[in-house]
N, C-alpha and C positions, 0 to 999 in steps of 0.2 A: 504494500500500500504506500502511496506517495502522499505525504502530508503537505508537501510544499506547493500548494495551490496559491494563486495570487490573492484570492478572496476579494477581488475587485468586482464592481457592479457588472462588468461585461460578462462575468461568469455567474451571475446571480442565479440563473435557473437551476444549475446543477452543482453549485459549489458544495452544498451540504452532502449531496449524494456522492460526489467524487471522493469524499473522505472515507466512504464505507466500502468501496469495491475491493475485492481481493481475488487472488487466484490460488490454486492448490493442485495436488496430484490425486490423492485418494483419501477418503475418511470413513471411519466406522462410527456407529452411533454413540457407543458408550465412551466416556472420557476415562482417563487414568488419573491417579493421584501420585504426585512426586514431591517429596519434601525437598525444598531448596535452601531454606534458611530458618533457623529457630531464633527465638527471642531470649536474650540473656536474663531478662526479668521474669520469665515464665514461672508460674506457681507449680511446685511439685505436687503431683496428685497420683494416687494409685487406684486404678480400676481393676479390681480383683476379678479374675474369670468367674462368672456366675456358676453356681452349682446348678445341675440339671436333673429334673425328675421327669422321666418319660422320654420318648424319642423326639428329638428336635429336628427341625428342617435342616437340610444340607445347606452349606454356604457359610458366610461370615457369621461369627458368633456375635451376640448382642453386645457383650462387654468389649469386644474388639472394635465394633463400630463406635461405641461410646468413647473409647480411648482415642480413636482416630478423629472424631468430631472435636474433642477438647483440644487435641494437638493442633488441628487446623485453625482454631481461633487465634493461635499465637499467644494466648494468655496462660496456657497450662503446659507443663512438661510431664507427661505421664511416665510412670516407671514401667519398664519392661517386666512382664510376668515372671520371666526366668530369674529376675533379680529379687523377687519377693521372698521373704523368709517363711511365709505361711500363706495359705489360700482360704481365709475365713469366708463364710457365707452369711453369718449373722453376728449380732453384737457380742454374744457370749464368747465368740472365738477371736475377737479382735484384741490383740495385745499391743497397746499403744506404744509401749517402750520399744518394741521391734520396729515400728513404723517411724518413730523418732530417730532411731539409729540409722535408718535409711534416708533421713532428711526429708521425710514426707510431711506435707501440711494437711492433706485431706486423703481419706481412703473411702472408696465406694465398694460395698459388698452387696451381693444379691443372690437370688435363687429363681430359677425358671421352672414352672410346672405346666405340663401339657395336659389339657382336658379336651379330648376329642380334636376338634379343628381349631381350638384356641390355645394360646399360651399366655399364662399369667406370670408377671414379673413382680417379685417383692424385693425392694432394694432400699438401702440405707446409706447415707453419707455422713461421715464423722469428721469432726475437727480434731486432728491428732493432738495438738498442743493442749487444747481445753478438755480433751477426752469427752466430748459431747456429740450427741447426734443432732445434726442440723437439718436433716431431711429424711423422711421415711414415707414410702408410698407403695401402693400396689396398683399396677396397671396391666391391662390385657389387650391383646390384639389377635386377629386371625393368624394361624400358623404360616399362612402365605404372605404375611405382611410384617415380618420380623424387623425389617429395616425401619419402618415407621415407629415401631415400639422402641427401638434403640435410639432413634433421633429424639423421641419424646423424653426419654430418660436423660439424654444429653442436655436438652433444653432445661429440664428441672434442676440438674446439677449445676449448670452454668448460672442459672438465676440464684440458686441458693448461696453460691459463693460470691458472685459479683453484684447481686442486687439488680441486674439488668436481664430483661427477658431474652432467652436464647433464641437463635434463628436457625437451628439445625434441621428443623422440620419444614423449612421453606424450600422453594424450588428455584432452579435456574432455567432461563430460556437463552438460546444461543443459535447461531447459524453456522452450518458446515457446508462444504462444497466438495463434491466428488467429480473428478474428470475421468471418463472412460472412453477410450478411442476418440478423443477430441471432443466428446459431448459432456456438457456441464450439467450437474444436478445439484441444485441448492436445496437444503433441508432446514426447516425450522424445527428445533428440537427442545424438549423439556426434560429435565433430569432433577434428581436430588442435588443438593449443593456439593456433594462429593463426586458428582458425575455419574453416579449409579442410577439404574432404572431409567435410562434415557429412552425416550419415545419420539418418533417423528410425527409432527403435527401438520406439516405442509411440505410438499415436495414440488419443485418447479425447475424448469430449464433456464428461467430468468432469475435475476438477483432478488433476494429477500433481505431487507435491511431493518434496523432500528426496532427490534421487538420491545414492547412496553407493557407491563402488567397492569391490569385493573386493580384497584385497591382491595377487592374481595378475592383476588386470585383466580377468578373464573374465566377471564378473557385476556387475550393478548391483542394489542394493536401493533401493526407493523406496516412497512412499506414494501410493496411488491411491484415488479416490473413486468408481470405476466401479460399486460396489455400494451407492452412496448413503451410505457412511460411510467413514472413513479406515481403510484396510487396508494392511498391509505385504506387498509382493511381492518375490521375488528373481527376476531376469531373466537367463538365460544368453544372452550376446550372440551367440555363434557360431551357435546353433540357434534362438534366439527362444523357447525353452521358458521358461515362467513358473511359479513356485510361489507359492501363497498361503501366506505364512509366519505372519502374525499377524492374526487376525480375531476378537479378543476383544470382548466388549461394551464400548462406550465408545470411548476414544481408543487408536489404534495409530499411533504416529508416531515421527519422528526416528531412523531406523535408522543404526547406525554399526558397521562391521565390526571385529572383533578383529584384531590383527596377524597371527594364525595362520590367519585365515579360517574358523575353526570355529564362531564365534558372532557374534551381533549384540547391541549395546546398543540399547534402544528405550524409548520412553515409553509406558506402558500405564496405563489408568485402570479396569481390569477390577474392581478391588476398591473403587472409589469415588473415589480420589484419584489424581492424576497422579504416578507414581513411575517411577524408573529400574529397568529389568529387564535381565537378560542371558538370551538364548535360544540354546541349542545348535541349530545349523542342522539337524543330522541327527536328533537325538532329539526336538526341539521342547520340551525341558524348559526351563522358565523359572525364573530365580532372582531374587528381589527384592533390589536393591542399596541402595535408599533406603527409608526409612519415616518420613515426616514429614507433618504437617498441611499444609505448604506445597506449592506446585507445584514438582516437580523434573522437568526436561526437558532436551533437547538435549545429551545426553551424548556424550563423545568420549574415546577411550583416550589415555593419555599415551604418551610415547616408549618406555617400558619394557614396555607392555602389561599392567601390573599395576594402575595407578591410573586414575581417570577424572576428567575435568573435566565440570561440568554447570552448568546455569542453575537457580537457585532463588530464590524470593521469601521465604525464611524470615527474612530480615533486614528485611522490610517492602517491598522492591522487588526487581526482577530483578538478581541479582549472580552472578558466577562463583565456584563452589566446587570444591574438589579433595578427592577421597577417595583416599588412598594405596593402599588395598586394600579388598576387600569387608569390610564391618563396621567399618571405621575411622571415626573421627569426622571429618566433612567440615570442611575449613578454607576460610574465605573468602579469595579471591584479589584481587578488585577492590574499590576504595574511592573511585575518582576521580569518580564521578557517581552519580546515583540510578538509572541504567539501564545495565547491562552484560549482554549476553546472547549466546548462540550461540558458545560457545568452540570454537576450533580450534587445538590445539597443533601446533607443528612437530615433525618426526620426530627432531630432534636434542635435544629436551628443553630448549631455551633460552628459548622464548617461547610464550605463548598469545595468540592473536588473537581479537577479538570485536567485536560491535557496541556502540558507546559513545555515549551521549547527552550532548550539550553544549547547554544551553539548548534550542532547538527543533530542533537539527540532530542527525542520526544519522550517525556516522562510524565508520570502522574504526580500532581501537586495538590495541595489544599491551602486555603486561606481561612484563617480564624475570623469569623464575621464580626466579633466585637472589637477587634483591634487591628485587623488587616494584616496580621503576621502570616507570611507565606512559608510553607515547608515543602520541599521536594521529597517525595516519598520513595521513588523508585530509582534504580540505577542502570536499567537497561536502556536501549537506544531507540526503540520503536514501540512505545506503549500507547494505547488508545482505548476508547470506549469504557471509561470507569463506570461502575455501578455500585452503590453503597448498600450494605445489608440493612434490613429494616430496623435493626436495633442500633445501628450506627457504629458497630464495633469492628466490622470487617469490610473489605472492599475487593471487588473482582474487576479485572481489566484484561484486555487482550494484548499480547506482546509476541516477540520472536525470541526463541531460545534454541541455540545450536542449529539455526536454520529452519526450525519448525515453528508454526504458529500455535500458541498455547493460550489458555486462560490461566491467570495467576490470581490466587487469593492471598491478600495480605491483611495483617491487623491494621486498623485505621490510622495508627501512627507510623506504619511502615516497619514495625519491629520484627515481623516474621513473614515468611512467604511460602506458599505451596502452589505448585503448578498443576494444572489440569489439562494435559495435552490429549488430543485424540490419539488413538492407537496408530493412526497414519494420517497425513495430510493436514488440512487447515480447519481452524475453528475460530470464530469471530463474534463480535457484537453481543457480549453477555448482558443479561438483564436479571437482576436479583428480585425474586418474587416477594410478596408481602407475608407477614405473619398472619395466618388465618386462624381466628379463634373459633 
């Protein structure tokens, strides 16, 4: 992908789209997970292999999935089971002195029991230093859905320790491309956040771009070129039903849902220049939010649902701007380089993340909204498409690693990194789904 577009009005119709196009050789549906960097400040935690009563489904163990989830967050450093001095499954068998000798802060124990087609998990989390139980719960799931049970336990453990809701039960959307005998097949896919249980939701010989989750997690908006031009569709995941939402002359791109799910931000050039619009999903009424000779694109709602961040070249090059409400004067947010684009604010209103150019490298950076402090989070050279986890503690983006295109998950402060490459080929444009209650 070539970031180095001029971002001038003469390229207004397809400037945003040009940033998204990519090529590849071959790709399979499921992503892999590869540890690339740990965090020095990670909290030591032991996830003891759960005891099992009855025949358990083949595949990854529940405790192994929980351990991998916690490690992926970058905030925890799980102890390998082979280094444990004992394997307790209940409070009576936990000897806190042993876990202190191993330098552990928390220990999770549990037991799985199969009853017909369902598996029940009883688990407890202990604070080793205080010798206190801080979490105890029983949860159950169909035997065919053990990964969801494990992600649920991960969420509960994460929240018990950090006080922040876990996001391991959420989903990822992303786009892959397979080239066979010179023919391209684009696929919009949905998976767990660890890349498992991937499923293809749309397949096309034309590009698919910019997937965006509805707040309730039931729909995806995206851009498709299946009609030989960029058109915005809304896709209902349970039924597969698709609605063509924006098919105006020129550019229809960069959809972003409002927090209430009633409308979408989008970039349209139907009146000649690329501007930010808001469309009511039911009535299809569009409201123009920006009106400037420059290119305005890639809008995203702020945490309040009142203001928007967007990319504009009105200062001479792509920068991030903020409009506190419709009609307000946009305020420039980024100043650290000549190129800052694709803003993605967190849901807590603390930071906005974006693609940032330093010399010839494109990295992911963030700006603290209360004081304007900028931090560059990544150190690779071709990073793009940041998407923030719904709890604000992790970030996923697309990049290149050893010549292959991968998705990388990092902690929101850049302190740890995990890659999610496809088994072969190219993967792009990640979108982190919401926490569904």
